[in-house]
DRENZADO-994177 format. One line per field, with one value per residue (C-alpha): residue number from 1; residue in one letter; x, y, z negated. Coordinates in nm, 4 decimals. Each point is the difference from the previous one (the first is absolute). Layout:
! DRENZADO-994177
resi: [NUM  ...];
resn: [A  ...];
X: [X  ...];
Y: [Y  ...];
Z: [Z  ...];
This chain:
! DRENZADO-994177
resi: [1  2  3  4  5  6  7  8  9  10  11  12  13  14  15  16  17  18  19  20  21  22  23  24  25  26  27  28  29  30  31  32  33  34  35  36  37  38  39  40  41  42  43  44  45  46  47  48  49  50  51  52  53  54  55  56  57  58  59  60  61  62  63  64  65  66  67  68  69  70  71  72  73  74  75  76  77  78  79  80  81  82  83  84  85  86  87  88  89  90  91  92  93  94  95  96  97  98  99  100  101  102  103  104  105  106  107  108  109  110  111  112  113  114  115  116  117  118  119  120  121  122  123  124  125  126  127  128  129  130  131  132  133  134  135  136  137  138  139  140  141  142  143  144  145  146  147  148  149  150  151  152  153  154  155  156  157  158  159  160  161  162  163  164  165  166  167  168  169  170  171  172  173  174  175  176  177  178  179  180  181  182  183  184  185  186  187  188  189  190  191  192  193  194  195  196  197  198  199  200  201  202  203  204  205  206  207  208  209  210  211  212  213  214  215  216  217  218  219  220  221  222  223  224  225  226  227  228  229  230  231  232  233  234  235  236  237  238  239  240  241  242  243  244  245  246  247  248  249  250  251  252  253  254  255  256  257  258  259  260  261  262  263  264  265  266  267  268  269  270  271  272  273  274  275  276  277  278  279  280  281  282  283  284  285  286  287  288  289  290  291  292  293  294  295  296  297  298  299  300  301  302  303  304  305  306  307  308  309  310  311  312  313  314  315  316  317  318  319  320  321  322  323  324  325  326  327  328  329  330  331  332  333  334  335  336  337  338  339  340  341  342  343  344  345  346  347  348  349  350  351  352  353  354  355  356  357  358];
resn: [M  I  Q  A  V  T  R  F  V  F  V  A  G  G  L  I  G  G  Y  V  V  T  Q  A  V  D  W  Q  T  E  L  D  L  D  P  S  Y  V  I  F  L  F  V  I  L  G  A  S  I  G  F  V  L  G  G  I  V  G  R  E  L  C  G  L  W  R  R  T  E  A  R  I  A  D  I  S  G  V  D  V  I  L  S  T  V  G  L  L  A  G  L  L  V  A  F  L  V  A  Q  P  L  R  L  L  E  P  A  W  F  A  V  G  A  S  V  M  L  S  I  V  V  G  Y  L  G  V  S  I  A  L  T  R  K  R  E  A  A  L  L  L  P  R  F  A  P  S  T  A  I  E  H  E  E  T  M  I  V  L  D  T  S  A  V  I  D  G  R  F  T  A  V  S  E  M  G  F  L  P  Q  R  M  R  V  P  R  F  V  L  A  E  L  Q  A  L  A  D  S  A  D  D  I  R  R  A  R  G  R  R  G  L  D  L  L  A  T  L  P  S  D  N  A  V  E  V  L  Q  I  D  Y  P  D  I  A  G  V  D  E  K  L  M  R  L  A  S  D  S  P  A  T  I  L  T  V  D  F  N  L  M  N  V  A  R  V  R  G  V  T  V  L  N  L  N  E  L  A  S  A  L  R  P  N  F  L  P  G  D  G  I  R  L  R  I  A  R  P  G  K  E  Q  G  Q  G  V  G  Y  L  E  D  G  T  M  V  V  V  Q  D  G  R  D  L  M  G  L  D  A  D  I  E  V  T  S  V  L  Q  T  S  A  G  R  M  I  F  A  R  P  G  Q  V  A  R  E  V  S  E  E  L  P  A];
X: [-2.1150  -0.2430  -0.0796  -0.0670  -0.2286  -0.1867  -0.0459  -0.1263  -0.2557  -0.1244  -0.0221  -0.1967  -0.2263  -0.0477  -0.0961  -0.2542  -0.1294  -0.0414  -0.1963  -0.2222  -0.0844  -0.1145  -0.2370  -0.1477  -0.1497  -0.1836  0.2242  -0.1796  -0.3299  0.1549  0.2456  -0.0875  0.3500  0.1025  0.0541  0.3236  0.1420  -0.0988  0.1594  0.3206  0.0111  -0.0572  0.2327  0.2827  -0.0769  -0.0013  0.3259  0.1656  -0.1088  0.1192  0.3374  0.0583  -0.1234  0.1881  0.3261  -0.0543  -0.1022  0.2741  0.2719  -0.1284  -0.0110  0.3568  0.1231  -0.1852  0.1494  0.3542  -0.0444  -0.1372  0.2957  0.2420  -0.1698  0.0054  0.3684  0.0787  -0.1621  0.2678  -0.0369  0.0099  -0.3023  -0.1936  0.0797  -0.0804  -0.3186  -0.1218  0.0729  -0.1589  -0.3091  -0.0531  0.0455  -0.2412  -0.2658  0.0321  -0.0512  -0.2922  -0.1604  0.0191  -0.1270  -0.2838  -0.1597  -0.2304  -0.1036  -0.1858  -0.2673  -0.0890  -0.3174  -0.0688  0.2278  0.1288  0.1277  0.1878  0.1594  0.0948  0.1501  0.2034  0.1345  0.0903  0.1717  0.2021  0.1143  0.1028  0.1753  0.1685  0.1359  0.1263  0.1681  0.1859  0.1016  0.1311  0.1892  0.1709  0.1366  0.2350  0.1444  0.3445  0.0361  -0.1439  0.2483  0.2874  -0.1406  -0.0876  0.2625  -0.0657  -0.3554  0.0943  0.0835  0.3214  -0.1888  -0.2085  0.2268  -0.0242  0.3243  0.1789  0.1919  0.3229  -0.0888  0.3217  0.0335  0.2862  0.1858  0.1711  0.3458  -0.1330  -0.1838  0.3117  0.2164  -0.2247  0.1138  -0.3421  -0.1286  0.2500  -0.0631  -0.3753  0.0274  0.1988  -0.2833  0.1744  -0.2637  -0.3294  -0.2073  -0.1364  0.2345  -0.1331  0.1394  -0.1675  -0.1074  0.2417  0.2938  -0.1038  -0.0144  0.3579  0.1155  -0.1633  0.1695  0.3348  -0.0684  -0.0708  0.3090  0.2602  0.2783  0.1006  0.0650  -0.3251  -0.1928  0.1498  -0.0898  -0.3585  -0.0486  0.1493  -0.2542  -0.2972  0.1125  0.0410  -0.3537  -0.1445  0.1694  -0.0868  -0.2089  -0.3663  0.0356  0.2733  -0.1294  0.0218  -0.3305  -0.0241  -0.1308  -0.2285  0.0888  0.1758  0.0609  -0.0088  0.0767  0.3372  0.2820  0.2649  -0.0492  0.1789  -0.2347  -0.3002  0.1260  0.0383  -0.3423  -0.1509  0.1757  -0.1291  -0.3609  -0.0476  0.2387  0.2569  0.3683  0.2198  0.2419  0.3011  0.3737  0.0264  0.2172  -0.1150  -0.3706  0.0487  0.1543  -0.2614  -0.2853  0.1298  0.0455  -0.3656  -0.1145  -0.0814  0.0761  0.2514  0.1930  0.3312  0.1046  0.3633  -0.0246  -0.1494  0.2782  0.2605  -0.1501  0.0184  0.3642  0.2581  0.0856  0.3745  0.1627  0.3477  0.2492  -0.1928  0.1944  -0.1163  0.1396  -0.0180  0.1346  0.1518  -0.1503  0.1365  0.1986  -0.1719  -0.0097  0.2566  0.3628  0.0595  -0.3717  -0.1529  -0.3693  -0.1908  -0.3651  -0.2002  -0.2429  -0.2917  0.1838  0.1187  0.3189  0.2988  0.2820  0.3272  0.2707  0.3440  -0.1688  0.1115  0.2901  -0.2507  -0.2067  -0.1128  0.0599  -0.2346  0.1087  -0.1002  -0.0880  -0.1032  -0.2983  0.0908  -0.3325  -0.3412  -0.1769  -0.3786  -0.2107  -0.3452  0.1655  0.1932  0.2829  0.3753  0.2599  0.3538  0.2664  0.3710  0.1966  0.0332  0.3365  0.0356  -0.1060  0.2548  0.2755  -0.1032  -0.0067  0.3501  0.1311  -0.1474  0.2377  -0.0480];
Y: [1.3707  -0.0654  0.3698  0.0316  -0.3043  0.1248  0.3464  -0.1507  -0.2118  0.2979  0.2259  -0.2683  -0.0363  0.3765  0.0138  -0.2780  0.1496  0.3430  -0.1459  -0.2045  0.3145  0.1772  -0.2853  -0.0127  0.3493  0.1847  0.3054  0.1673  0.0018  0.0849  0.2727  0.0534  -0.1080  -0.1669  -0.3777  -0.0028  0.2833  -0.1759  -0.3266  0.1774  0.1931  -0.3027  -0.2260  0.2544  0.0535  -0.3762  -0.0515  0.2845  -0.1402  -0.3454  0.1428  0.1653  -0.2941  -0.2462  0.1840  0.0009  -0.3663  -0.0984  0.1588  -0.1815  -0.3290  0.0549  0.0602  -0.3068  -0.2095  0.1167  -0.0769  -0.3415  -0.0687  0.1022  -0.2291  -0.2900  0.0640  -0.0174  -0.3422  -0.2683  -0.3265  -0.1825  0.1980  -0.0773  -0.3720  -0.0293  0.2063  -0.2145  -0.3246  0.1281  0.1283  -0.3287  -0.1990  0.2288  -0.0223  -0.3778  -0.0193  0.2444  -0.2078  -0.3166  0.1693  0.1756  -0.3220  -0.0347  0.3660  -0.0830  -0.1715  0.3239  0.1909  0.2450  -0.0470  0.3589  -0.0468  -0.3179  0.1774  0.3022  -0.2184  -0.1965  0.3176  0.1513  -0.3234  -0.0054  0.3606  -0.0556  -0.3344  0.1227  0.3029  -0.2230  -0.2273  0.2915  0.1380  -0.3359  -0.0597  0.3416  -0.0836  -0.2468  0.2732  -0.0321  -0.3729  0.0444  0.2795  -0.2350  -0.2742  0.2400  0.2777  0.1075  0.1020  0.1721  0.3714  0.1096  0.0750  -0.3187  -0.1810  0.1983  0.0394  -0.2058  0.2796  -0.1408  -0.3673  -0.2030  -0.2758  -0.2480  -0.1376  -0.3405  0.1297  0.1870  -0.3096  -0.2160  0.2700  0.0036  0.3304  0.1548  -0.1693  0.1813  0.3331  -0.0452  -0.0988  0.3174  0.2094  0.1298  -0.1727  0.0558  -0.0957  -0.3497  -0.1908  -0.2175  -0.2682  -0.0318  -0.3445  0.0009  0.0585  -0.3071  -0.1933  0.1054  -0.1027  -0.3389  -0.0380  0.0783  -0.2500  -0.2703  0.0837  -0.2658  0.2445  -0.0328  0.3714  0.1115  -0.2685  0.1120  0.3632  -0.0856  -0.2168  0.2694  0.2533  -0.2335  -0.1129  0.3613  0.0912  -0.3136  0.0572  0.3676  0.0675  0.0792  0.3622  0.0570  -0.2305  0.1098  0.0017  -0.1740  0.2287  -0.2046  0.1700  -0.0993  0.1272  -0.3007  0.2192  0.1031  -0.2557  0.1411  0.0332  0.3358  0.1355  -0.1265  0.1739  0.3321  -0.0402  -0.0677  0.3016  0.2196  -0.1264  0.0058  0.2506  -0.2067  -0.0071  -0.2883  -0.1315  -0.1730  -0.0659  -0.0342  0.2850  -0.0304  -0.0116  0.3114  0.1947  -0.1043  0.0742  0.3480  0.0784  -0.0945  0.2146  -0.2880  0.0488  -0.2584  -0.0630  -0.1865  -0.1697  0.0145  0.3785  0.0151  -0.2161  0.2125  0.3191  -0.1420  -0.1021  0.2041  0.3167  0.0350  0.3262  0.0585  0.0065  -0.2446  -0.2930  -0.3630  -0.3154  -0.2546  -0.3412  -0.0113  -0.3151  -0.0244  0.1864  0.2513  0.0196  0.2787  -0.0358  0.0441  0.0103  -0.1924  -0.0662  -0.0360  -0.0093  0.1731  -0.1996  0.0971  -0.1248  0.3368  -0.0447  0.2140  0.0417  0.0867  0.1600  -0.1487  -0.2529  -0.3210  -0.0420  0.0065  -0.2908  -0.2265  0.2677  0.2322  0.3496  0.3546  0.1711  0.3518  0.0671  0.2018  -0.0053  -0.1692  -0.1037  -0.0371  -0.1546  -0.1567  -0.3413  0.0562  0.1896  -0.0258  0.1569  0.0918  0.0327  -0.0075  -0.1456  0.2163  0.1080  -0.3076  -0.2332  0.1529  -0.0515  -0.3617  -0.0477  0.1403  -0.2386  -0.3062  -0.1938  0.0537];
Z: [1.5359  -0.2846  -0.0308  0.3746  0.0037  -0.3089  0.1503  0.3275  -0.1881  -0.2017  0.3061  0.1864  -0.3032  -0.0162  0.3667  -0.0431  -0.3250  0.1564  0.2893  -0.2355  -0.1984  0.3162  0.0764  -0.3494  0.0155  0.2791  -0.0104  0.2915  -0.1909  -0.3377  0.1057  0.3638  0.1092  0.3218  -0.0640  0.2033  -0.2075  -0.3259  0.1137  0.0989  -0.3278  -0.2277  0.1962  -0.0260  -0.3705  -0.0671  0.1904  -0.1950  -0.3341  0.1079  0.1076  -0.3397  -0.2080  0.2217  -0.0649  -0.3777  -0.0174  0.2467  -0.2146  -0.3068  0.1870  0.1263  -0.3550  -0.1243  0.2812  -0.0784  -0.3691  0.0878  0.2304  -0.2752  -0.2493  0.2444  0.0771  -0.3722  -0.0304  0.0308  0.1826  -0.3327  -0.1224  0.3182  -0.0187  -0.3705  0.0317  0.2885  -0.1816  -0.3232  0.1817  0.1865  -0.3184  -0.1882  0.2726  0.0062  -0.3763  0.0214  0.2774  -0.2095  -0.3151  0.1861  0.1225  -0.3059  0.0363  0.3208  -0.2100  -0.1774  0.0791  0.1518  0.3006  -0.0016  -0.3551  0.1003  0.2968  -0.2110  -0.2746  0.2566  0.1611  -0.3374  -0.1062  0.3248  -0.0528  -0.3625  0.0533  0.3211  -0.1867  -0.2808  0.2555  0.1581  -0.3414  -0.1209  0.3246  -0.0187  -0.3461  0.1755  0.2214  -0.1522  0.0731  0.3488  0.0705  -0.0845  0.2239  0.2836  -0.0209  0.3610  -0.0894  -0.3257  -0.0277  -0.1684  -0.3214  -0.0053  -0.2435  -0.3224  -0.1900  0.2644  0.1738  -0.1502  0.0087  -0.0184  0.2608  -0.0450  0.2956  0.0112  -0.0949  -0.3056  -0.1254  0.0369  -0.1628  -0.3087  -0.1500  0.0627  -0.3174  -0.2224  0.1732  -0.0428  -0.3667  -0.0713  0.1434  0.3092  0.2162  -0.1843  0.3056  0.0418  0.2312  0.2794  0.2284  0.3413  0.1084  0.2945  -0.2378  -0.1993  0.3276  0.0789  -0.3489  0.0474  0.3380  -0.1629  -0.2795  0.2604  0.2060  0.0767  -0.0844  -0.3660  -0.0545  0.1616  -0.1886  -0.3326  0.0701  0.0903  -0.3073  -0.2230  0.1264  -0.0401  -0.3464  -0.1107  0.1087  -0.1600  -0.3367  -0.0461  -0.3131  0.0574  -0.1118  0.2588  0.2724  0.3610  0.1865  0.3347  0.2735  0.2245  0.3238  0.3173  0.3527  0.2337  0.3016  -0.1526  -0.0143  -0.2354  -0.3758  -0.0054  0.2679  -0.1958  -0.3150  0.1791  0.1596  -0.3446  -0.1517  0.2848  -0.0096  -0.3774  -0.1611  -0.1832  -0.0890  0.1102  -0.2627  0.1544  -0.0174  0.3788  0.1271  0.3626  -0.0928  -0.2129  0.2870  0.2570  -0.2419  -0.0767  0.3686  0.0538  -0.2916  -0.2370  -0.3696  -0.1205  -0.3222  0.0023  -0.3234  0.1089  0.0278  -0.3477  -0.1419  0.1779  -0.1413  -0.3541  0.0228  -0.1949  0.1853  0.0267  0.0997  0.1441  -0.2853  -0.2242  -0.1382  0.0223  -0.1545  0.2821  0.0915  0.3474  0.1486  0.3535  0.2633  0.2255  0.3782  0.0253  -0.0987  -0.3734  -0.0914  -0.2872  -0.0524  -0.3258  -0.0976  -0.2699  -0.2130  0.2252  0.3096  0.1334  0.2012  -0.0989  0.2516  -0.1798  0.2125  -0.0787  -0.2250  0.1725  -0.2455  -0.2914  0.1359  -0.2837  -0.2662  -0.1938  0.0972  -0.0805  0.3263  0.0941  0.2307  0.3079  0.1912  0.0080  0.3179  -0.0396  0.2778  0.0241  0.0075  -0.3213  -0.1691  0.0422  -0.2298  0.1079  -0.2682  -0.0714  -0.2904  -0.3094  -0.1413  -0.2225  0.2775  0.2360  -0.2528  -0.0458  0.3758  0.0375  -0.2679  0.1717  0.2219  0.3691];
C-alpha cells in the first residue's frame, strides 16, 4: 500500500514536472519541434522517471515502516506509561524553570533556550522514569512483557498454606531456594481473615502464619508483593493469574492447588513432595526396626510409623501390636500425596508372634 501510494505520487510529480519543463523553453524555436510532440515526450519521460524513483523510495519506506512497527510492538505497556509520566513531569519542570528565561534578550535566544531546556529536562524525566520499570512491572503485570522483570523468571510466590507450614524458611536458608521469596497482598489478607476467625483452629493457623512472617530475620525476610486482582474472588485463582502474568513459581503444600496449577501450565513447588523425595528410600527385602502402633484395616494387619511419619502396613503384624519388631519390606507405594510401605514380620518377629498367647 505504501509503495503504491509513493509510486503514484512520484508519477504524478513526474507528469507535472515534464509539463513544466515544456513550458519553460520554446522548443519550437530552439529545435524546430512541434509543441505537442515535445509535451508528450517530456510528460512520458517524467512519468517514467517518477515510476522508477517511486518504486525505489516506496520499497525503502515500506522497510522503514515495518521496522518501526516491530520497534513499537517491542515496547511494553509499562514503558509507554512510564515514558509518558516521565515526559509530562519533565516538561512541567522545564516550564517552571524556563519562566525567568523569558526576560532574556534577544527574544530568539530566550525561545531557543526554553526549547533546549524542555528537550533536555524531558529526556531526563523519561530516563529517570524508566529506571523504575521493574517496580512498575510488578504493580502492572498485565502491561509488562515476559522479560520485563529482570532475574525474576523463577520468582518464588508463597501461598497461604506454605506460609502457615513454615518449612520454606529452612529450605531457603539451605540454599535450595536462592530466589527472593514474596507474599502477595491478597495472601496476607487471607491470613488476617484466618487470624480473625471465630474457629479456634483456623484462628491458630492464621496467627501462626502472621507471626512467622513478622519474626523472620531481616536477611531472610519475605517481601510483600503489592498486587491484587479485585475481579478474581479466590486466592488460588489470583495466585495462578499472578504466576501467568509475571513468570513466577508458586510454593505450596496444598495438593489440590498443585494439581490445578500444573494442569494450567503454571510452575509450582510442593514442600510435601520435597520432603517425600528426601525420605529414606526403602527397597523390597530391606529390614526395619519398627513399633507396631495399631491394628490395620484388613484382618491380621498391623500399622506402624517411621520417624518422618511414613505409614508402614505390616501383614500378619496385629499380634505384635505394642512391640518393637524387626520387619521386612515387601513393597513401597509412592504417590504425590505421600509414601506407604508394605512389610511383613521378620523371622525373629514371627517366632515371637507364634509364642504369644492367642
